[in-house]
Biopython code that builds the backbone (N, CA, C, O; Angstrom):
import numpy as np
from Bio.PDB.StructureBuilder import StructureBuilder

atoms = [
    (1, "MET", "N", (-13.656, 1.576, 27.582)),
    (1, "MET", "CA", (-12.670, 2.608, 27.361)),
    (1, "MET", "C", (-11.314, 1.965, 27.100)),
    (1, "MET", "O", (-11.009, 0.899, 27.635)),
    (2, "ALA", "N", (-10.511, 2.615, 26.281)),
    (2, "ALA", "CA", (-9.195, 2.093, 25.930)),
    (2, "ALA", "C", (-8.101, 2.890, 26.647)),
    (2, "ALA", "O", (-8.299, 4.034, 27.057)),
    (3, "SER", "N", (-6.948, 2.246, 26.780)),
    (3, "SER", "CA", (-5.810, 2.916, 27.405)),
    (3, "SER", "C", (-4.507, 2.379, 26.819)),
    (3, "SER", "O", (-4.464, 1.312, 26.207)),
    (4, "LEU", "N", (-3.460, 3.154, 27.027)),
    (4, "LEU", "CA", (-2.115, 2.793, 26.617)),
    (4, "LEU", "C", (-1.275, 2.796, 27.883)),
    (4, "LEU", "O", (-1.064, 3.848, 28.488)),
    (5, "SER", "N", (-0.788, 1.605, 28.294)),
    (5, "SER", "CA", (-0.030, 1.484, 29.544)),
    (5, "SER", "C", (1.454, 1.354, 29.237)),
    (5, "SER", "O", (1.872, 0.442, 28.524)),
    (6, "GLN", "N", (2.244, 2.272, 29.779)),
    (6, "GLN", "CA", (3.687, 2.230, 29.578)),
    (6, "GLN", "C", (4.290, 1.148, 30.466)),
    (6, "GLN", "O", (3.971, 1.046, 31.651)),
    (7, "LEU", "N", (5.168, 0.343, 29.870)),
    (7, "LEU", "CA", (5.790, -0.773, 30.576)),
    (7, "LEU", "C", (7.281, -0.540, 30.739)),
    (7, "LEU", "O", (7.947, -0.044, 29.830)),
    (8, "VAL", "N", (7.797, -0.900, 31.901)),
    (8, "VAL", "CA", (9.233, -0.956, 32.147)),
    (8, "VAL", "C", (9.491, -2.319, 32.758)),
    (8, "VAL", "O", (8.992, -2.623, 33.841)),
    (9, "ASP", "N", (10.266, -3.139, 32.070)),
    (9, "ASP", "CA", (10.515, -4.520, 32.503)),
    (9, "ASP", "C", (9.202, -5.263, 32.742)),
    (9, "ASP", "O", (9.049, -5.975, 33.735)),
    (10, "SER", "N", (8.254, -5.086, 31.816)),
    (10, "SER", "CA", (6.935, -5.737, 31.826)),
    (10, "SER", "C", (6.037, -5.312, 32.987)),
    (10, "SER", "O", (5.041, -5.977, 33.271)),
    (11, "VAL", "N", (6.374, -4.223, 33.655)),
    (11, "VAL", "CA", (5.559, -3.694, 34.751)),
    (11, "VAL", "C", (4.967, -2.361, 34.310)),
    (11, "VAL", "O", (5.679, -1.512, 33.773)),
    (12, "VAL", "N", (3.664, -2.172, 34.532)),
    (12, "VAL", "CA", (2.997, -0.922, 34.164)),
    (12, "VAL", "C", (3.473, 0.192, 35.096)),
    (12, "VAL", "O", (3.379, 0.081, 36.318)),
    (13, "VAL", "N", (3.993, 1.281, 34.487)),
    (13, "VAL", "CA", (4.448, 2.416, 35.288)),
    (13, "VAL", "C", (3.547, 3.637, 35.115)),
    (13, "VAL", "O", (3.447, 4.467, 36.018)),
    (14, "THR", "N", (2.883, 3.749, 33.944)),
    (14, "THR", "CA", (1.986, 4.861, 33.681)),
    (14, "THR", "C", (0.891, 4.379, 32.734)),
    (14, "THR", "O", (1.153, 3.593, 31.824)),
    (15, "THR", "N", (-0.323, 4.848, 32.949)),
    (15, "THR", "CA", (-1.430, 4.517, 32.044)),
    (15, "THR", "C", (-2.047, 5.803, 31.514)),
    (15, "THR", "O", (-2.359, 6.722, 32.271)),
    (16, "PHE", "N", (-2.215, 5.847, 30.202)),
    (16, "PHE", "CA", (-2.807, 6.995, 29.520)),
    (16, "PHE", "C", (-4.143, 6.564, 28.933)),
    (16, "PHE", "O", (-4.213, 5.548, 28.241)),
    (17, "GLU", "N", (-5.195, 7.315, 29.199)),
    (17, "GLU", "CA", (-6.511, 7.015, 28.649)),
    (17, "GLU", "C", (-6.573, 7.460, 27.186)),
    (17, "GLU", "O", (-6.086, 8.534, 26.831)),
    (18, "VAL", "N", (-7.171, 6.630, 26.357)),
    (18, "VAL", "CA", (-7.430, 6.989, 24.962)),
    (18, "VAL", "C", (-8.915, 7.322, 24.909)),
    (18, "VAL", "O", (-9.751, 6.464, 24.625)),
    (19, "ASP", "N", (-9.226, 8.583, 25.188)),
    (19, "ASP", "CA", (-10.611, 8.981, 25.417)),
    (19, "ASP", "C", (-11.090, 10.114, 24.511)),
    (19, "ASP", "O", (-12.079, 10.783, 24.809)),
    (20, "LYS", "N", (-10.376, 10.323, 23.400)),
    (20, "LYS", "CA", (-10.754, 11.354, 22.435)),
    (20, "LYS", "C", (-10.733, 10.743, 21.035)),
    (20, "LYS", "O", (-10.104, 9.704, 20.834)),
    (21, "PRO", "N", (-11.402, 11.359, 20.071)),
    (21, "PRO", "CA", (-11.384, 10.812, 18.701)),
    (21, "PRO", "C", (-9.976, 10.700, 18.122)),
    (21, "PRO", "O", (-9.696, 9.781, 17.353)),
    (22, "GLU", "N", (-9.099, 11.617, 18.482)),
    (22, "GLU", "CA", (-7.696, 11.559, 18.073)),
    (22, "GLU", "C", (-6.816, 11.841, 19.284)),
    (22, "GLU", "O", (-7.029, 12.809, 20.013)),
    (23, "VAL", "N", (-5.825, 10.978, 19.483)),
    (23, "VAL", "CA", (-4.881, 11.149, 20.583)),
    (23, "VAL", "C", (-3.489, 11.221, 19.963)),
    (23, "VAL", "O", (-3.032, 10.269, 19.330)),
    (24, "ARG", "N", (-2.826, 12.347, 20.150)),
    (24, "ARG", "CA", (-1.491, 12.559, 19.588)),
    (24, "ARG", "C", (-0.442, 12.160, 20.619)),
    (24, "ARG", "O", (-0.559, 12.458, 21.807)),
    (25, "VAL", "N", (0.597, 11.468, 20.118)),
    (25, "VAL", "CA", (1.668, 10.979, 20.981)),
    (25, "VAL", "C", (2.986, 11.550, 20.482)),
    (25, "VAL", "O", (3.272, 11.505, 19.285)),
    (26, "GLY", "N", (3.792, 12.090, 21.399)),
    (26, "GLY", "CA", (5.089, 12.616, 21.005)),
    (26, "GLY", "C", (5.796, 13.327, 22.140)),
    (26, "GLY", "O", (5.321, 13.349, 23.275)),
    (27, "ARG", "N", (6.945, 13.909, 21.813)),
    (27, "ARG", "CA", (7.790, 14.544, 22.822)),
    (27, "ARG", "C", (7.372, 15.991, 23.124)),
    (27, "ARG", "O", (7.616, 16.483, 24.226)),
    (28, "ARG", "N", (6.754, 16.666, 22.168)),
    (28, "ARG", "CA", (6.392, 18.075, 22.372)),
    (28, "ARG", "C", (5.209, 18.225, 23.328)),
    (28, "ARG", "O", (4.398, 17.314, 23.495)),
    (29, "ALA", "N", (5.137, 19.387, 23.941)),
    (29, "ALA", "CA", (4.115, 19.660, 24.964)),
    (29, "ALA", "C", (2.693, 19.699, 24.413)),
    (29, "ALA", "O", (1.738, 19.558, 25.177)),
    (30, "ASP", "N", (2.532, 19.888, 23.097)),
    (30, "ASP", "CA", (1.182, 19.987, 22.538)),
    (30, "ASP", "C", (0.547, 18.626, 22.230)),
    (30, "ASP", "O", (-0.536, 18.581, 21.645)),
    (31, "ASN", "N", (1.188, 17.526, 22.607)),
    (31, "ASN", "CA", (0.635, 16.178, 22.425)),
    (31, "ASN", "C", (-0.284, 15.815, 23.581)),
    (31, "ASN", "O", (-0.134, 16.323, 24.693)),
    (32, "ASP", "N", (-1.239, 14.929, 23.305)),
    (32, "ASP", "CA", (-2.126, 14.443, 24.365)),
    (32, "ASP", "C", (-1.381, 13.503, 25.305)),
    (32, "ASP", "O", (-1.575, 13.531, 26.520)),
    (33, "ILE", "N", (-0.524, 12.668, 24.716)),
    (33, "ILE", "CA", (0.358, 11.796, 25.506)),
    (33, "ILE", "C", (1.775, 12.272, 25.240)),
    (33, "ILE", "O", (2.309, 12.082, 24.148)),
    (34, "ARG", "N", (2.374, 12.886, 26.234)),
    (34, "ARG", "CA", (3.719, 13.452, 26.091)),
    (34, "ARG", "C", (4.735, 12.488, 26.695)),
    (34, "ARG", "O", (4.644, 12.098, 27.859)),
    (35, "ILE", "N", (5.707, 12.118, 25.861)),
    (35, "ILE", "CA", (6.786, 11.233, 26.304)),
    (35, "ILE", "C", (8.083, 12.000, 26.125)),
    (35, "ILE", "O", (8.607, 12.099, 25.015)),
    (36, "ASP", "N", (8.597, 12.541, 27.218)),
    (36, "ASP", "CA", (9.792, 13.370, 27.179)),
    (36, "ASP", "C", (11.032, 12.473, 27.204)),
    (36, "ASP", "O", (11.674, 12.290, 28.238)),
    (37, "GLU", "N", (11.342, 11.928, 26.041)),
    (37, "GLU", "CA", (12.464, 10.987, 25.909)),
    (37, "GLU", "C", (13.064, 11.169, 24.524)),
    (37, "GLU", "O", (12.328, 11.361, 23.557)),
    (38, "ILE", "N", (14.374, 11.114, 24.410)),
    (38, "ILE", "CA", (15.079, 11.477, 23.182)),
    (38, "ILE", "C", (14.736, 10.605, 21.966)),
    (38, "ILE", "O", (14.853, 11.077, 20.835)),
    (39, "SER", "N", (14.323, 9.370, 22.162)),
    (39, "SER", "CA", (14.012, 8.491, 21.019)),
    (39, "SER", "C", (12.623, 8.761, 20.437)),
    (39, "SER", "O", (12.265, 8.204, 19.400)),
    (40, "VAL", "N", (11.852, 9.602, 21.093)),
    (40, "VAL", "CA", (10.491, 9.923, 20.658)),
    (40, "VAL", "C", (10.520, 11.240, 19.883)),
    (40, "VAL", "O", (11.060, 12.238, 20.361)),
    (41, "SER", "N", (9.931, 11.235, 18.675)),
    (41, "SER", "CA", (9.864, 12.445, 17.860)),
    (41, "SER", "C", (8.872, 13.437, 18.455)),
    (41, "SER", "O", (8.020, 13.070, 19.265)),
    (42, "GLY", "N", (8.991, 14.683, 18.047)),
    (42, "GLY", "CA", (8.109, 15.734, 18.552)),
    (42, "GLY", "C", (6.639, 15.398, 18.365)),
    (42, "GLY", "O", (5.840, 15.553, 19.288)),
    (43, "HIS", "N", (6.285, 14.939, 17.178)),
    (43, "HIS", "CA", (4.929, 14.465, 16.864)),
    (43, "HIS", "C", (5.108, 13.063, 16.293)),
    (43, "HIS", "O", (5.258, 12.905, 15.081)),
    (44, "HIS", "N", (5.096, 12.064, 17.133)),
    (44, "HIS", "CA", (5.532, 10.707, 16.792)),
    (44, "HIS", "C", (4.426, 9.838, 16.184)),
    (44, "HIS", "O", (4.629, 9.228, 15.134)),
    (45, "ALA", "N", (3.268, 9.777, 16.827)),
    (45, "ALA", "CA", (2.209, 8.866, 16.384)),
    (45, "ALA", "C", (0.839, 9.470, 16.666)),
    (45, "ALA", "O", (0.694, 10.409, 17.448)),
    (46, "LEU", "N", (-0.160, 8.895, 15.999)),
    (46, "LEU", "CA", (-1.541, 9.329, 16.179)),
    (46, "LEU", "C", (-2.399, 8.092, 16.399)),
    (46, "LEU", "O", (-2.313, 7.127, 15.640)),
    (47, "ILE", "N", (-3.235, 8.123, 17.447)),
    (47, "ILE", "CA", (-4.202, 7.049, 17.689)),
    (47, "ILE", "C", (-5.582, 7.622, 17.389)),
    (47, "ILE", "O", (-5.959, 8.671, 17.911)),
    (48, "GLU", "N", (-6.335, 6.914, 16.535)),
    (48, "GLU", "CA", (-7.671, 7.356, 16.151)),
    (48, "GLU", "C", (-8.721, 6.383, 16.664)),
    (48, "GLU", "O", (-8.502, 5.171, 16.668)),
    (49, "CYS", "N", (-9.856, 6.909, 17.094)),
    (49, "CYS", "CA", (-11.011, 6.120, 17.514)),
    (49, "CYS", "C", (-12.060, 6.269, 16.414)),
    (49, "CYS", "O", (-12.495, 7.381, 16.114)),
    (50, "VAL", "N", (-12.468, 5.140, 15.809)),
    (50, "VAL", "CA", (-13.376, 5.162, 14.669)),
    (50, "VAL", "C", (-14.532, 4.201, 14.932)),
    (50, "VAL", "O", (-14.318, 3.090, 15.416)),
    (51, "ALA", "N", (-15.740, 4.619, 14.620)),
    (51, "ALA", "CA", (-16.908, 3.749, 14.790)),
    (51, "ALA", "C", (-16.751, 2.507, 13.906)),
    (51, "ALA", "O", (-16.396, 2.612, 12.732)),
    (52, "ASN", "N", (-17.020, 1.336, 14.482)),
    (52, "ASN", "CA", (-16.948, 0.066, 13.751)),
    (52, "ASN", "C", (-18.046, 0.033, 12.690)),
    (52, "ASN", "O", (-19.199, 0.363, 12.968)),
    (53, "ALA", "N", (-17.680, -0.366, 11.479)),
    (53, "ALA", "CA", (-18.616, -0.359, 10.354)),
    (53, "ALA", "C", (-19.695, -1.435, 10.475)),
    (53, "ALA", "O", (-20.737, -1.337, 9.827)),
    (54, "TYR", "N", (-19.459, -2.460, 11.296)),
    (54, "TYR", "CA", (-20.376, -3.596, 11.367)),
    (54, "TYR", "C", (-21.152, -3.694, 12.674)),
    (54, "TYR", "O", (-22.276, -4.196, 12.694)),
    (55, "LEU", "N", (-20.566, -3.220, 13.754)),
    (55, "LEU", "CA", (-21.192, -3.371, 15.063)),
    (55, "LEU", "C", (-21.531, -1.999, 15.644)),
    (55, "LEU", "O", (-20.643, -1.239, 16.031)),
    (56, "GLU", "N", (-22.799, -1.701, 15.697)),
    (56, "GLU", "CA", (-23.254, -0.411, 16.202)),
    (56, "GLU", "C", (-22.818, -0.230, 17.653)),
    (56, "GLU", "O", (-22.935, -1.147, 18.467)),
    (57, "GLY", "N", (-22.316, 0.960, 17.966)),
    (57, "GLY", "CA", (-21.892, 1.275, 19.325)),
    (57, "GLY", "C", (-20.504, 0.773, 19.677)),
    (57, "GLY", "O", (-20.075, 0.884, 20.826)),
    (58, "THR", "N", (-19.798, 0.221, 18.696)),
    (58, "THR", "CA", (-18.461, -0.326, 18.927)),
    (58, "THR", "C", (-17.429, 0.592, 18.274)),
    (58, "THR", "O", (-17.671, 1.147, 17.202)),
    (59, "VAL", "N", (-16.286, 0.745, 18.924)),
    (59, "VAL", "CA", (-15.228, 1.622, 18.436)),
    (59, "VAL", "C", (-13.994, 0.797, 18.101)),
    (59, "VAL", "O", (-13.621, -0.110, 18.845)),
    (60, "ASP", "N", (-13.365, 1.120, 16.976)),
    (60, "ASP", "CA", (-12.077, 0.531, 16.604)),
    (60, "ASP", "C", (-10.999, 1.575, 16.825)),
    (60, "ASP", "O", (-11.252, 2.774, 16.700)),
    (61, "TYR", "N", (-9.800, 1.122, 17.152)),
    (61, "TYR", "CA", (-8.681, 2.020, 17.393)),
    (61, "TYR", "C", (-7.588, 1.733, 16.372)),
    (61, "TYR", "O", (-7.278, 0.578, 16.080)),
    (62, "TYR", "N", (-7.012, 2.804, 15.834)),
    (62, "TYR", "CA", (-5.951, 2.700, 14.831)),
    (62, "TYR", "C", (-4.789, 3.575, 15.250)),
    (62, "TYR", "O", (-4.977, 4.627, 15.862)),
    (63, "ILE", "N", (-3.573, 3.128, 14.914)),
    (63, "ILE", "CA", (-2.386, 3.934, 15.188)),
    (63, "ILE", "C", (-1.666, 4.177, 13.867)),
    (63, "ILE", "O", (-1.597, 3.299, 13.007)),
    (64, "THR", "N", (-1.133, 5.388, 13.724)),
    (64, "THR", "CA", (-0.390, 5.780, 12.533)),
    (64, "THR", "C", (0.900, 6.449, 12.982)),
    (64, "THR", "O", (0.889, 7.290, 13.881)),
    (65, "ASP", "N", (2.011, 6.076, 12.355)),
    (65, "ASP", "CA", (3.278, 6.751, 12.597)),
    (65, "ASP", "C", (3.253, 8.071, 11.840)),
    (65, "ASP", "O", (2.805, 8.130, 10.695)),
    (66, "ARG", "N", (3.734, 9.122, 12.479)),
    (66, "ARG", "CA", (3.711, 10.457, 11.861)),
    (66, "ARG", "C", (5.099, 10.848, 11.360)),
    (66, "ARG", "O", (5.620, 11.915, 11.686)),
    (67, "SER", "N", (5.689, 9.949, 10.554)),
    (67, "SER", "CA", (7.028, 10.169, 9.972)),
    (67, "SER", "C", (8.088, 10.371, 11.057)),
    (67, "SER", "O", (8.950, 11.242, 10.946)),
    (68, "SER", "N", (8.007, 9.553, 12.102)),
    (68, "SER", "CA", (8.958, 9.662, 13.210)),
    (68, "SER", "C", (10.333, 9.150, 12.791)),
    (68, "SER", "O", (10.463, 8.414, 11.812)),
    (69, "THR", "N", (11.344, 9.544, 13.537)),
    (69, "THR", "CA", (12.707, 9.116, 13.254)),
    (69, "THR", "C", (12.926, 7.657, 13.620)),
    (69, "THR", "O", (13.523, 6.915, 12.840)),
    (70, "ASN", "N", (12.463, 7.230, 14.781)),
    (70, "ASN", "CA", (12.737, 5.877, 15.275)),
    (70, "ASN", "C", (11.587, 4.896, 15.088)),
    (70, "ASN", "O", (11.698, 3.742, 15.502)),
    (71, "GLY", "N", (10.506, 5.316, 14.486)),
    (71, "GLY", "CA", (9.430, 4.409, 14.126)),
    (71, "GLY", "C", (8.452, 4.090, 15.236)),
    (71, "GLY", "O", (8.694, 4.330, 16.419)),
    (72, "THR", "N", (7.326, 3.534, 14.791)),
    (72, "THR", "CA", (6.276, 3.039, 15.672)),
    (72, "THR", "C", (6.085, 1.574, 15.332)),
    (72, "THR", "O", (5.981, 1.217, 14.158)),
    (73, "PHE", "N", (6.038, 0.721, 16.346)),
    (73, "PHE", "CA", (5.960, -0.725, 16.158)),
    (73, "PHE", "C", (4.732, -1.269, 16.882)),
    (73, "PHE", "O", (4.402, -0.828, 17.983)),
    (74, "VAL", "N", (4.058, -2.232, 16.252)),
    (74, "VAL", "CA", (2.965, -2.957, 16.882)),
    (74, "VAL", "C", (3.341, -4.425, 16.858)),
    (74, "VAL", "O", (3.534, -5.007, 15.791)),
    (75, "ASN", "N", (3.445, -5.025, 18.037)),
    (75, "ASN", "CA", (3.861, -6.434, 18.180)),
    (75, "ASN", "C", (5.165, -6.694, 17.429)),
    (75, "ASN", "O", (5.289, -7.675, 16.695)),
    (76, "ASP", "N", (6.133, -5.801, 17.624)),
    (76, "ASP", "CA", (7.488, -5.884, 17.068)),
    (76, "ASP", "C", (7.583, -5.696, 15.564)),
    (76, "ASP", "O", (8.650, -5.920, 14.993)),
    (77, "LEU", "N", (6.510, -5.293, 14.902)),
    (77, "LEU", "CA", (6.545, -5.012, 13.467)),
    (77, "LEU", "C", (6.397, -3.513, 13.246)),
    (77, "LEU", "O", (5.444, -2.890, 13.714)),
    (78, "ARG", "N", (7.362, -2.946, 12.519)),
    (78, "ARG", "CA", (7.303, -1.511, 12.231)),
    (78, "ARG", "C", (6.125, -1.239, 11.308)),
    (78, "ARG", "O", (5.947, -1.917, 10.296)),
    (79, "ILE", "N", (5.323, -0.242, 11.663)),
    (79, "ILE", "CA", (4.164, 0.067, 10.836)),
    (79, "ILE", "C", (4.531, 1.162, 9.834)),
    (79, "ILE", "O", (5.293, 2.080, 10.140)),
    (80, "SER", "N", (3.973, 1.041, 8.640)),
    (80, "SER", "CA", (4.195, 2.075, 7.633)),
    (80, "SER", "C", (2.871, 2.732, 7.246)),
    (80, "SER", "O", (2.849, 3.848, 6.726)),
    (81, "ASP", "N", (1.769, 2.026, 7.506)),
    (81, "ASP", "CA", (0.435, 2.553, 7.238)),
    (81, "ASP", "C", (-0.352, 2.548, 8.537)),
    (81, "ASP", "O", (0.153, 2.156, 9.589)),
    (82, "ARG", "N", (-1.572, 2.982, 8.443)),
    (82, "ARG", "CA", (-2.497, 2.934, 9.582)),
    (82, "ARG", "C", (-2.683, 1.475, 9.996)),
    (82, "ARG", "O", (-2.946, 0.615, 9.156)),
    (83, "GLN", "N", (-2.547, 1.206, 11.284)),
    (83, "GLN", "CA", (-2.616, -0.158, 11.813)),
    (83, "GLN", "C", (-3.697, -0.248, 12.884)),
    (83, "GLN", "O", (-3.731, 0.563, 13.809)),
    (84, "ARG", "N", (-4.581, -1.237, 12.757)),
    (84, "ARG", "CA", (-5.627, -1.439, 13.768)),
    (84, "ARG", "C", (-4.985, -1.996, 15.036)),
    (84, "ARG", "O", (-4.093, -2.841, 14.972)),
    (85, "LEU", "N", (-5.446, -1.516, 16.180)),
    (85, "LEU", "CA", (-4.969, -2.004, 17.468)),
    (85, "LEU", "C", (-6.003, -2.941, 18.077)),
    (85, "LEU", "O", (-7.197, -2.644, 18.086)),
    (86, "ASN", "N", (-5.534, -4.071, 18.581)),
    (86, "ASN", "CA", (-6.375, -5.010, 19.324)),
    (86, "ASN", "C", (-5.939, -4.984, 20.781)),
    (86, "ASN", "O", (-4.778, -4.711, 21.086)),
    (87, "SER", "N", (-6.867, -5.267, 21.667)),
    (87, "SER", "CA", (-6.535, -5.292, 23.084)),
    (87, "SER", "C", (-5.412, -6.299, 23.329)),
    (87, "SER", "O", (-5.471, -7.437, 22.863)),
    (88, "GLY", "N", (-4.400, -5.870, 24.059)),
    (88, "GLY", "CA", (-3.252, -6.720, 24.356)),
    (88, "GLY", "C", (-2.066, -6.489, 23.441)),
    (88, "GLY", "O", (-0.981, -7.011, 23.697)),
    (89, "ASP", "N", (-2.250, -5.711, 22.368)),
    (89, "ASP", "CA", (-1.128, -5.426, 21.470)),
    (89, "ASP", "C", (-0.041, -4.669, 22.212)),
    (89, "ASP", "O", (-0.313, -3.845, 23.084)),
    (90, "ARG", "N", (1.196, -4.969, 21.843)),
    (90, "ARG", "CA", (2.341, -4.233, 22.368)),
    (90, "ARG", "C", (2.722, -3.180, 21.350)),
    (90, "ARG", "O", (2.890, -3.472, 20.166)),
    (91, "VAL", "N", (2.854, -1.962, 21.820)),
    (91, "VAL", "CA", (3.180, -0.825, 20.962)),
    (91, "VAL", "C", (4.512, -0.261, 21.430)),
    (91, "VAL", "O", (4.713, -0.031, 22.623)),
    (92, "ARG", "N", (5.430, -0.039, 20.480)),
    (92, "ARG", "CA", (6.720, 0.577, 20.825)),
    (92, "ARG", "C", (6.813, 1.900, 20.090)),
    (92, "ARG", "O", (6.666, 1.969, 18.870)),
    (93, "ILE", "N", (7.060, 2.943, 20.856)),
    (93, "ILE", "CA", (7.219, 4.291, 20.343)),
    (93, "ILE", "C", (8.621, 4.730, 20.719)),
    (93, "ILE", "O", (8.915, 4.979, 21.888)),
    (94, "GLY", "N", (9.490, 4.824, 19.708)),
    (94, "GLY", "CA", (10.910, 5.029, 19.997)),
    (94, "GLY", "C", (11.423, 3.834, 20.771)),
    (94, "GLY", "O", (11.317, 2.696, 20.313)),
    (95, "TRP", "N", (11.979, 4.091, 21.944)),
    (95, "TRP", "CA", (12.476, 2.991, 22.789)),
    (95, "TRP", "C", (11.494, 2.646, 23.904)),
    (95, "TRP", "O", (11.831, 1.867, 24.796)),
    (96, "ASN", "N", (10.308, 3.198, 23.874)),
    (96, "ASN", "CA", (9.330, 3.047, 24.949)),
    (96, "ASN", "C", (8.280, 2.004, 24.586)),
    (96, "ASN", "O", (7.713, 2.031, 23.493)),
    (97, "GLU", "N", (8.029, 1.091, 25.509)),
    (97, "GLU", "CA", (7.080, 0.012, 25.262)),
    (97, "GLU", "C", (5.771, 0.261, 26.011)),
    (97, "GLU", "O", (5.760, 0.708, 27.157)),
    (98, "PHE", "N", (4.662, -0.046, 25.319)),
    (98, "PHE", "CA", (3.325, 0.135, 25.859)),
    (98, "PHE", "C", (2.488, -1.109, 25.580)),
    (98, "PHE", "O", (2.804, -1.896, 24.687)),
    (99, "ARG", "N", (1.423, -1.275, 26.350)),
    (99, "ARG", "CA", (0.414, -2.293, 26.061)),
    (99, "ARG", "C", (-0.898, -1.553, 25.832)),
    (99, "ARG", "O", (-1.313, -0.735, 26.653)),
    (100, "PHE", "N", (-1.552, -1.853, 24.695)),
    (100, "PHE", "CA", (-2.845, -1.273, 24.399)),
    (100, "PHE", "C", (-3.917, -2.151, 25.019)),
    (100, "PHE", "O", (-3.912, -3.368, 24.833)),
    (101, "VAL", "N", (-4.837, -1.539, 25.755)),
    (101, "VAL", "CA", (-5.918, -2.284, 26.412)),
    (101, "VAL", "C", (-7.242, -1.644, 26.024)),
    (101, "VAL", "O", (-7.452, -0.447, 26.218)),
    (102, "ASP", "N", (-8.135, -2.466, 25.472)),
    (102, "ASP", "CA", (-9.490, -2.019, 25.144)),
    (102, "ASP", "C", (-10.441, -2.900, 25.942)),
    (102, "ASP", "O", (-10.706, -4.040, 25.560)),
    (103, "GLU", "N", (-10.944, -2.381, 27.032)),
    (103, "GLU", "CA", (-11.809, -3.164, 27.930)),
    (103, "GLU", "C", (-13.122, -3.565, 27.280)),
    (103, "GLU", "O", (-13.770, -4.505, 27.739)),
    (104, "ASP", "N", (-13.531, -2.869, 26.216)),
    (104, "ASP", "CA", (-14.811, -3.138, 25.569)),
    (104, "ASP", "C", (-14.698, -4.040, 24.345)),
    (104, "ASP", "O", (-15.715, -4.395, 23.749)),
    (105, "GLU", "N", (-13.479, -4.417, 23.959)),
    (105, "GLU", "CA", (-13.310, -5.247, 22.759)),
    (105, "GLU", "C", (-13.898, -6.642, 22.974)),
    (105, "GLU", "O", (-13.747, -7.242, 24.038)),
    (106, "SER", "N", (-14.566, -7.136, 21.943)),
    (106, "SER", "CA", (-15.166, -8.472, 22.032)),
    (106, "SER", "C", (-14.701, -9.330, 20.870)),
    (106, "SER", "O", (-14.172, -8.818, 19.883)),
    (107, "ALA", "N", (-14.900, -10.637, 20.990)),
    (107, "ALA", "CA", (-14.549, -11.562, 19.916)),
    (107, "ALA", "C", (-15.357, -11.242, 18.665)),
    (107, "ALA", "O", (-14.855, -11.387, 17.550)),
    (108, "MET", "N", (-16.598, -10.811, 18.839)),
    (108, "MET", "CA", (-17.447, -10.456, 17.708)),
    (108, "MET", "C", (-16.840, -9.295, 16.917)),
    (108, "MET", "O", (-16.903, -9.270, 15.688)),
    (109, "GLU", "N", (-16.256, -8.342, 17.630)),
    (109, "GLU", "CA", (-15.638, -7.197, 16.968)),
    (109, "GLU", "C", (-14.459, -7.640, 16.113)),
    (109, "GLU", "O", (-14.298, -7.156, 14.993)),
    (110, "LYS", "N", (-13.635, -8.548, 16.616)),
    (110, "LYS", "CA", (-12.504, -9.050, 15.851)),
    (110, "LYS", "C", (-12.984, -9.767, 14.598)),
    (110, "LYS", "O", (-12.379, -9.628, 13.535)),
    (111, "THR", "N", (-14.054, -10.523, 14.709)),
    (111, "THR", "CA", (-14.613, -11.234, 13.560)),
    (111, "THR", "C", (-15.112, -10.243, 12.516)),
    (111, "THR", "O", (-14.871, -10.431, 11.324)),
    (112, "ALA", "N", (-15.791, -9.210, 12.940)),
    (112, "ALA", "CA", (-16.292, -8.195, 12.016)),
    (112, "ALA", "C", (-15.152, -7.544, 11.260)),
    (112, "ALA", "O", (-15.293, -7.246, 10.074)),
    (113, "TYR", "N", (-14.027, -7.317, 11.918)),
    (113, "TYR", "CA", (-12.886, -6.702, 11.270)),
    (113, "TYR", "C", (-12.307, -7.633, 10.207)),
    (113, "TYR", "O", (-11.929, -7.174, 9.129)),
    (114, "ILE", "N", (-12.232, -8.908, 10.487)),
    (114, "ILE", "CA", (-11.698, -9.885, 9.537)),
    (114, "ILE", "C", (-12.557, -9.923, 8.282)),
    (114, "ILE", "O", (-12.029, -10.113, 7.187)),
    (115, "LEU", "N", (-13.868, -9.748, 8.414)),
    (115, "LEU", "CA", (-14.789, -9.784, 7.274)),
    (115, "LEU", "C", (-14.649, -8.570, 6.376)),
    (115, "LEU", "O", (-15.079, -8.605, 5.224)),
    (116, "ASP", "N", (-14.059, -7.505, 6.877)),
    (116, "ASP", "CA", (-13.940, -6.261, 6.142)),
    (116, "ASP", "C", (-13.115, -6.396, 4.894)),
    (116, "ASP", "O", (-12.928, -5.419, 4.168)),
]
sb = StructureBuilder()
sb.init_structure("model")
sb.init_model(0)
sb.init_chain("A")
sb.init_seg("    ")
for serial, (resi, resn, name, xyz) in enumerate(atoms, 1):
    if name == "N":
        sb.init_residue(resn, " ", resi, " ")
    sb.init_atom(name, np.array(xyz, "f"), 0.0, 1.0, " ", f" {name:<3s}", serial, name[0])
structure = sb.get_structure()
């Protein structure tokens, strides 16, 4: 199972499970992960769970910015398209920092993605 852990000064303060095919992130109440903070847009980002094309029973996770004002960043790079998430990636949504953790990710899965 995957999760998004909110960090404050590199310490985990909240963990959100990524346990649905689509997880919406934003400031509005209709999001799956609600971040009530001014730098976060109402509908800021979308995390998708997609079956891996090469490894049966394996899931890949992708994040997409939903035209937010302050952007979505993965490992300090602003994303403009759909971006694959790897376990340990740092995700910034507005001014909020998170660590993406996929407990089921394997080295084989990363290799399969590179071959794509």
